[in-house]
C-alpha angles and dihedrals in degrees: 000000000000119000122235094246095057091045090053091046092057090047090054091045094050090046091052091049089052090051091048095053092043092052092044089055090051094240126143121225088255091053092052092045090054092049091049094042094237135106123278087236088063090052088052091052092048093049093049092049091242093122125038115237113232119231091247092052091046089052089052091052090049089054093047092053097034093235128132115265091244090061087088095057102026110121096016095119095050092044089058093052097043102043107035092143095053126056119238089244092057091048094047092046090055092049099040098050094051107104094214091054093050091047092048091052091050092050091047092056092050094064122082120274096251093052090046090060090054093047090048093051091047093051092043091052092048092049093050091054092051 
């Protein structure tokens, strides 16, 4: 059985991933809410990890952003092992509010899907060797 702490951690992580992809796409919370047919307050709760995102809703977000469903959980396990002293929210805040990171994400989403996969694999490989 899963403990409450790890369940909350995944909720925060998924919420942060939602915020990352939303910001990379240049959408406001209101824009995403309209596309998903929910309120912007619900988007806020999801992004802050306050409300758990159902599988159906997560699938809808994946379709809106044209990302694989596992995008929202990919890297969770390693993030827990590497950064035990920092919360996921602190880490994501540092990453998300860096202008270069936001610009890089926007550029990434402008290239075609096949090329994105190659860029992703390249960056992932480089990060793993660091």
